[in-house]
C-alpha positions in Angstrom: 15.5 -28.2 -11.2 19.0 -27.6 -12.4 19.8 -24.0 -12.8 21.9 -22.4 -10.0 23.6 -19.2 -9.4 27.1 -18.8 -10.9 29.7 -20.3 -8.7 32.7 -18.3 -7.5 36.4 -19.0 -6.8 36.7 -21.0 -9.9 34.4 -23.8 -8.7 32.5 -25.7 -11.5 28.8 -25.4 -11.8 27.2 -27.9 -9.4 24.8 -29.3 -12.0 27.6 -30.1 -14.5 28.7 -33.3 -12.7 28.9 -36.4 -14.8 26.6 -38.4 -12.5 23.9 -35.7 -12.6 24.2 -35.4 -16.4 23.9 -39.2 -16.7 20.8 -39.1 -14.5 19.1 -36.8 -17.0 19.5 -39.3 -19.8 19.1 -42.5 -17.7 17.0 -41.3 -14.7 17.7 -44.0 -12.1 19.2 -44.0 -8.7 18.9 -41.9 -5.6 19.7 -38.2 -6.4 19.3 -35.7 -3.5 20.4 -32.3 -2.3 22.0 -32.6 1.2 23.6 -30.2 3.6 26.2 -30.9 6.3 23.6 -31.1 9.1 21.8 -34.1 7.6 19.0 -32.3 5.8 18.0 -34.0 2.5 15.8 -33.2 -0.4 15.0 -35.9 -3.0 15.4 -34.9 -6.7 12.8 -36.6 -8.8 15.0 -36.8 -11.9 12.9 -39.6 -13.4 9.7 -37.4 -13.5 11.6 -34.4 -14.7 13.1 -36.4 -17.6 9.7 -37.9 -18.6 6.7 -36.4 -20.3 4.5 -33.6 -18.9 2.0 -35.0 -16.4 -1.4 -33.7 -15.4 0.0 -31.4 -12.8 2.4 -30.0 -15.5 -0.5 -29.6 -17.9 -2.4 -27.4 -15.3 0.7 -25.1 -15.3 0.9 -25.0 -19.1 -2.8 -24.1 -19.4 -2.0 -20.9 -17.5 0.9 -19.8 -19.7 0.7 -17.0 -22.2 3.6 -16.6 -24.6 6.4 -16.1 -25.1 7.5 -18.3 -22.3 10.8 -18.6 -20.4 11.4 -21.9 -18.6 14.1 -21.2 -16.0 16.0 -24.4 -15.1 14.4 -26.3 -17.9 16.2 -29.5 -17.0 15.6 -32.3 -19.6 13.0 -30.2 -21.4 9.7 -31.8 -20.8 7.8 -28.5 -20.3 9.6 -26.8 -23.3 8.6 -29.7 -25.4 5.0 -29.7 -24.3 4.7 -25.9 -24.7 6.2 -26.1 -28.2 3.6 -28.7 -29.1 0.9 -26.3 -28.0 2.3 -23.8 -30.5 3.9 -21.5 -27.9 7.2 -19.6 -28.4 9.3 -21.0 -25.6 12.9 -20.9 -24.5 14.5 -23.1 -21.8 17.5 -21.9 -19.8 19.8 -24.2 -17.9 23.4 -24.2 -16.7 23.7 -27.9 -17.4 24.9 -28.8 -20.9 23.2 -32.2 -20.7 19.9 -30.5 -19.9 20.2 -28.2 -22.9 21.2 -31.0 -25.2 18.2 -33.1 -24.0 15.8 -30.2 -24.5 17.1 -29.5 -28.0 16.8 -33.3 -28.9 13.2 -33.1 -27.8 12.6 -30.4 -30.4 12.7 -27.4 -28.1 14.8 -24.3 -28.0 17.2 -23.9 -25.1 20.4 -22.1 -24.2 23.1 -22.8 -21.6 23.5 -20.2 -18.9 22.3 -18.8 -15.6 19.1 -16.8 -15.3 21.3 -14.0 -14.0 23.2 -13.8 -17.3 22.0 -11.5 -20.0 19.1 -13.2 -21.8 17.2 -12.6 -25.1 14.1 -10.3 -25.1 14.5 -9.1 -21.5 11.4 -7.3 -20.4 9.2 -9.0 -23.1 8.5 -12.5 -21.8 4.8 -13.2 -21.2 5.3 -16.0 -18.7 8.3 -17.2 -16.7 8.3 -20.6 -15.0 10.1 -21.8 -11.9 9.0 -25.4 -11.7 10.4 -28.5 -9.9 11.7 -26.4 -6.9 13.6 -23.8 -9.0 12.5 -21.1 -6.7 15.6 -22.4 -4.8 18.0 -21.1 -7.4 20.8 -19.1 -5.8 19.4 -19.4 -2.3 17.9 -15.9 -2.3 14.2 -16.0 -3.4 13.8 -12.2 -3.5 16.9 -11.7 -5.6 15.6 -14.3 -8.0 12.1 -12.9 -8.1 13.4 -9.4 -8.8 15.5 -10.7 -11.7 12.4 -12.4 -13.2 10.4 -9.2 -12.8 13.0 -7.6 -15.1 12.6 -10.4 -17.6 8.8 -10.4 -18.1 6.7 -7.7 -19.6 4.5 -5.4 -17.4 1.6 -7.6 -16.3 3.5 -10.7 -17.2 3.1 -13.9 -15.2 5.3 -16.0 -13.1 4.4 -19.6 -12.1 6.3 -21.1 -9.2 6.2 -24.6 -7.9 6.5 -24.2 -4.1 7.5 -26.6 -1.4 4.6 -28.7 -0.2 5.4 -27.7 3.4 5.2 -24.2 4.9 8.9 -23.5 4.9 11.3 -20.6 4.1 14.8 -21.9 4.4 18.3 -21.3 3.1 20.9 -24.0 3.0 24.4 -24.8 1.7 24.0 -28.1 -0.1 25.7 -30.6 -2.5 24.2 -32.9 -5.0 24.5 -36.5 -4.0 24.0 -39.7 -6.0 23.4 -42.4 -3.4 25.7 -41.4 -0.5 28.4 -39.8 -2.8 28.6 -36.1 -3.1 29.1 -35.2 -6.8 29.1 -31.4 -6.7 30.7 -28.5 -4.9 28.7 -26.7 -2.2 26.2 -24.2 -3.4 23.3 -22.1 -2.0 19.7 -23.4 -2.3 16.4 -22.3 -0.8 13.2 -24.2 0.0 10.1 -22.0 -0.1 6.5 -22.8 0.6 3.5 -21.2 -1.1 2.9 -18.5 1.6 6.6 -17.5 1.6 6.6 -17.4 -2.2 3.7 -14.9 -2.1 5.4 -12.9 0.7 8.7 -12.7 -1.2 6.8 -11.9 -4.4 5.0 -8.9 -2.9 8.4 -7.5 -1.8 9.8 -8.1 -5.3 7.3 -6.4 -7.6 4.8 -9.2 -7.9 1.1 -9.6 -7.0 -0.1 -13.1 -6.1 -3.1 -14.0 -8.3 -3.7 -17.8 -7.8 -2.6 -20.7 -5.6 -3.5 -24.4 -6.4 -2.5 -28.0 -5.7 -2.2 -30.9 -8.0 -5.0 -33.5 -7.8 -2.6 -35.9 -6.0 -2.0 -33.2 -3.4 1.7 -33.6 -3.8 2.6 -30.5 -5.9 1.8 -26.9 -5.0 1.9 -23.9 -7.3 1.6 -20.1 -7.0 0.9 -17.7 -9.9 2.0 -14.1 -9.7 1.6 -11.1 -11.9 4.3 -8.5 -12.5 3.3 -5.1 -11.1 4.2 -2.1 -13.2 
């Protein structure tokens, strides 16, 4: 989870802070998203920076190439997909994330999903894993953008919030109690809300599943013509 919308008014990208970049390479410490009202969302940077786990593998089994991993983070999914022989590209605004992905043998480029990207309209599968449905704080805008990126009938796999929520917040990244980023928009979206926003953004829900641990929830959608 590290791709956000472009910041305005000259503010730096929130995911470019030194503490967050350091957490990608040495994933220790308490990294969270927090808003001014006390809401907090833990960021599992340790898992994101590790190897693909069984829940990830269930996602990868549903991918058809070429594959675009939006907010690729440290690159575990790009690496795992490449090992399976897929053509895959990671996209992330964090230079540290792109460097990590490339060092793991994957292909990645720095930038926002809202920037021009290679092969628009031709991707077979797009991924929004690790909460990246929150990018930009506007799920329908994000889903419409991804509809433009995949081919007709292409697939989108979203990791949804484990709770039945559909919220927008203005947050900062915190390491411990210290804020290390500017304020930016983020959304938390449960599976039912993902399906609802998807239907209004050119997608048809095709599958919903939960990891064996019950902790991670996923939705697959297909792009309508």
